Structures are given as structure tokens and as C-alpha cells.
C-alpha positions in Angstrom: -13.6 -36.9 18.6 -11.4 -34.5 16.8 -8.7 -32.3 18.3 -9.5 -28.5 18.5 -8.3 -26.7 15.4 -5.8 -23.9 16.0 -6.4 -20.7 14.1 -3.9 -20.1 11.3 -1.4 -17.4 11.9 -2.3 -14.5 9.6 0.3 -11.9 8.7 -1.1 -8.3 8.7 -1.3 -6.7 5.3 1.3 -4.0 4.5 0.4 -0.8 6.3 -2.1 -2.4 8.6 0.2 -3.5 11.4 0.9 -1.6 14.6 1.3 2.1 14.2 2.9 4.8 16.2 2.6 8.1 14.3 1.8 9.6 10.9 4.3 10.8 8.4 3.7 13.2 5.4 4.8 12.3 1.9 5.0 15.9 0.8 5.5 15.1 -2.9 2.1 13.3 -2.9 0.2 16.1 -1.1 -2.0 18.3 -3.3 -3.2 20.5 -0.4 -6.7 19.3 -1.0 -7.4 19.6 2.7 -9.5 16.4 2.9 -7.4 15.2 5.8 -8.0 18.4 7.8 -11.7 18.4 7.0 -12.2 14.8 8.0 -10.2 14.9 11.2 -12.6 14.6 14.1 -10.2 16.4 16.5 -9.1 19.1 14.0 -5.5 18.5 14.8 -4.2 19.1 11.2 -3.5 22.5 9.9 -2.7 23.2 6.3 -1.9 26.5 4.5 -1.3 26.6 0.7 -1.4 29.0 -2.2 -2.0 28.6 -5.9 0.4 29.1 -8.7 -0.2 29.1 -12.4 0.9 25.9 -14.2 3.8 26.8 -16.6 4.4 25.4 -20.1 0.8 24.8 -21.1 0.0 24.3 -24.8 -0.8 27.5 -26.7 -4.4 28.4 -26.7 -5.4 26.7 -23.4 -6.8 28.6 -20.5 -4.6 29.4 -17.5 -4.6 26.6 -14.9 -3.4 26.7 -11.4 -2.1 24.2 -8.9 -2.0 24.2 -5.1 1.4 24.6 -3.4 1.8 23.5 0.1 3.1 26.2 2.5 2.4 24.7 5.9 1.3 21.3 7.2 1.3 20.4 10.8 -0.2 17.8 13.2 -0.8 18.7 16.8 -0.2 15.5 18.6 -1.8 16.8 21.8 -5.1 16.8 20.0 -4.7 13.8 17.7 -6.7 10.7 18.6 -4.5 8.4 16.4 -7.7 7.2 14.7 -6.2 7.2 11.2 -9.1 8.8 9.5 -6.7 11.2 7.8 -4.6 8.4 6.5 -7.6 6.5 5.2 -9.3 9.5 3.6 -6.3 10.9 1.7 -6.9 10.1 -1.9 -3.3 10.7 -2.8 -1.7 8.5 -0.1 0.2 11.6 1.2 -0.2 10.4 4.8 1.0 7.0 6.2 1.4 5.2 9.5 5.0 4.6 10.7 6.0 2.5 13.6 7.9 5.2 15.5 5.9 6.8 18.3 5.6 10.6 18.8 8.4 11.9 21.0 7.4 13.3 24.4 7.7 17.0 24.7 8.4 19.5 27.5 5.4 21.7 26.4 2.3 21.5 24.3 3.8 23.8 21.7 6.5 21.2 21.0 3.8 18.6 20.3 2.9 20.3 17.0 5.0 18.8 14.3 5.5 20.5 11.0 6.7 19.4 7.6 10.3 18.7 8.7 9.2 16.5 11.6 6.5 14.6 9.6 8.8 13.9 6.6 9.9 10.4 6.0 13.2 9.5 7.6 15.9 7.2 6.3 17.1 6.2 9.7 15.1 4.5 12.4 13.5 6.4 15.3 11.7 9.7 15.6 13.1 12.9 14.1 15.2 15.0 16.4 13.4 17.9 18.0 15.2 21.2 17.8 16.1 22.4 21.3 15.0 19.2 23.0 17.5 16.8 21.5 20.5 19.2 21.4 23.5 17.7 23.0 22.2 14.2 23.2 24.4 11.5 21.8 
């Protein structure tokens, strides 16, 4: 009779471990709006405009590119399902381990570009008005 075999410890692949919230890699975002369209809870809002691309070769037609004006996630609506992260073809959204900070009102649970931007330090981004005076 053989001893029971213990399952091998498997390390999760990068980006597949526990997650807390989503951050925006603004330089990768093309304002394609796929994340907002695919979100089942419609918690993502995006506004953008188009601008002509400068310095095109002579004789080419005018081309435009989307420029991101506003990007926000309403954490009071988000189901943390990750569909937006999975569907973004440009990897502009990614999971981070920090959890969303509790807020005093629903309005404060809508995080814009500043709060969703990658942070060099650990922990969630400070919330204006809520974290003032905290050491």
C-alpha cells in the first residue's frame, strides 16, 4: 500500500494571485471603451476626444487619435469580476493587491484617473478631504 500523494504547491502566475482593486495604466489606454462596454455593472465611465496626429508624411490623409479626458470606476457598483482587466486589449487595466478605501459617502467611491494611477509606495492612494490630517 502506498502513502497518499500530497499535491504539489503551485505558485500562481503573475497577475493571477489575490487582488484588491484595479489600477489604470493611462499611457496604455487608447480610449477604445471596450472595458466600459464589457462591464456587466456599468461601473466604468470614459470620456475622450480626438485630435489629429501631427507629423504625418506628406501626401497622407489626416488621421486622428483618441485622447483620454476622463476615466473613473465607481466602486459602489463594481463587482470585482475582472472582466474589464481581461478584455482590455492594451493591458491598460491591472489588478493590484491594495483594496479600495472605505468612504464616507457613495460619491467618494468613484475613483478617477488620479486615484487609479499606479503608485510607487504601498497602500491605497490618499483620498482628498478624507485623509487630510492623518499621519
